[in-house]
C-alpha positions as CSV (number, residue, x, y, z in Angstrom):
1,X,83.0,68.4,118.0
2,X,80.6,70.2,120.3
3,X,82.5,73.5,120.0
4,X,82.4,73.2,116.2
5,X,78.7,72.5,116.3
6,X,78.1,75.5,118.6
7,X,80.1,77.7,116.1
8,X,78.0,76.3,113.2
9,X,74.8,77.2,115.1
10,X,76.2,80.8,115.7
11,X,77.0,81.0,111.9
12,X,73.4,80.0,111.1
13,X,72.1,82.6,113.5
14,X,74.3,85.3,111.9
15,X,73.2,84.3,108.4
16,X,69.5,84.1,109.2
17,X,69.5,87.4,111.0
18,X,71.4,89.1,108.1
19,X,74.4,90.1,110.3
20,X,77.0,89.9,107.6
21,X,79.7,91.6,109.7
22,X,79.3,88.8,112.3
23,X,79.4,86.3,109.4
24,X,82.7,87.8,108.2
25,X,84.1,87.4,111.8
26,X,83.9,83.6,111.5
27,X,86.6,83.7,108.8
28,X,90.3,84.2,109.1
29,X,91.6,87.4,107.4
30,X,93.1,85.2,104.6
31,X,90.2,82.8,104.3
32,X,88.7,81.4,101.1
33,X,85.2,80.5,100.3
34,X,84.8,78.3,97.2
35,X,81.1,78.1,96.4
36,X,79.8,75.2,94.2
37,X,80.4,76.1,90.6
38,X,81.4,79.7,91.5
39,X,84.5,81.8,91.7
40,X,86.5,81.7,94.9
41,X,86.1,84.6,97.3
42,X,89.2,85.7,99.3
43,X,89.4,87.4,102.7
44,X,86.9,87.9,105.5
45,X,85.6,91.3,104.2
46,X,84.9,89.9,100.7
47,X,83.3,86.8,102.2
48,X,81.0,89.0,104.3
49,X,80.0,90.8,101.1
50,X,79.5,87.5,99.3
51,X,77.0,86.4,101.9
52,X,75.3,89.8,102.0
53,X,74.6,89.4,98.3
54,X,73.0,86.0,98.9
55,X,70.9,87.3,101.7
56,X,69.8,90.3,99.5
57,X,68.8,87.9,96.8
58,X,66.3,86.2,99.2
59,X,68.2,83.2,100.5
60,X,67.2,82.4,104.1
61,X,66.6,79.7,106.7
62,X,70.2,78.4,106.6
63,X,70.8,75.3,108.6
64,X,74.0,73.4,109.2
65,X,74.5,70.0,110.6
66,X,78.0,68.9,111.6
67,X,78.5,65.2,110.9
68,X,82.3,64.8,111.4
69,X,85.2,66.8,112.9
70,X,88.8,65.7,112.8
71,X,91.1,67.8,114.9
72,X,94.9,67.8,114.1
73,X,96.5,70.1,116.6
74,X,95.2,73.7,116.0
75,X,93.6,72.7,112.8
76,X,90.2,70.9,112.3
77,X,88.5,69.5,109.3
78,X,84.7,69.6,109.7
79,X,82.0,68.4,107.3
80,X,78.3,67.8,107.2
81,X,75.1,68.9,105.4
82,X,73.6,72.3,104.8
83,X,70.2,73.5,103.6
84,X,68.4,76.8,103.0
85,X,65.5,78.2,101.0
86,X,65.7,80.8,98.3
87,X,64.4,82.1,95.0
88,X,63.4,79.4,92.5
89,X,61.8,79.3,89.1
90,X,58.9,81.7,88.4
91,X,59.2,83.4,91.7
92,X,58.6,80.3,93.8
93,X,60.6,79.5,96.9
94,X,63.0,76.5,96.3
95,X,64.9,74.4,98.8
96,X,68.7,73.9,98.4
97,X,71.1,71.8,100.2
98,X,74.2,69.6,100.0
99,X,77.5,68.8,101.6
100,X,80.0,71.2,103.1
101,X,83.6,71.1,104.3
102,X,85.5,73.6,106.4
103,X,89.1,73.8,107.4
104,X,89.3,75.6,110.7
105,X,92.1,77.1,112.8
106,X,91.8,77.3,116.6
107,X,92.6,80.8,117.8
108,X,92.5,82.3,121.3
109,X,89.0,83.7,120.4
110,X,87.7,80.4,119.0
111,X,87.6,78.6,115.7
112,X,88.2,80.7,112.5
113,X,87.4,79.3,109.0
114,X,90.4,79.1,106.7
115,X,88.5,77.3,103.8
116,X,84.8,76.9,103.3
117,X,83.3,75.0,100.3
118,X,80.1,73.2,99.5
119,X,78.3,71.4,96.7
């Protein structure tokens, strides 16, 4: 679980610094992001652009907590909580958060996300 937590911390660092190229590198080339209530995003490059759009809209301070990891050979299912701040009503900053699930694949260069979804 510690290597998945370390990867989650690096993901947060990339998001919070606005490094969308680094964010995209966490995902497999054929990965999918399925945002709560939104259309699925396919492929690492499109996923990087998806997060670039969120950052451009003013979302920041992303924080992931990893609560559970189940490894099954080269595949892991990880879940936990997420939170961040962003634009709310009448220009106020709002807090958002919920649950997330990732399906990850172990590669020679570390974990790569195959599926990322949240509510």
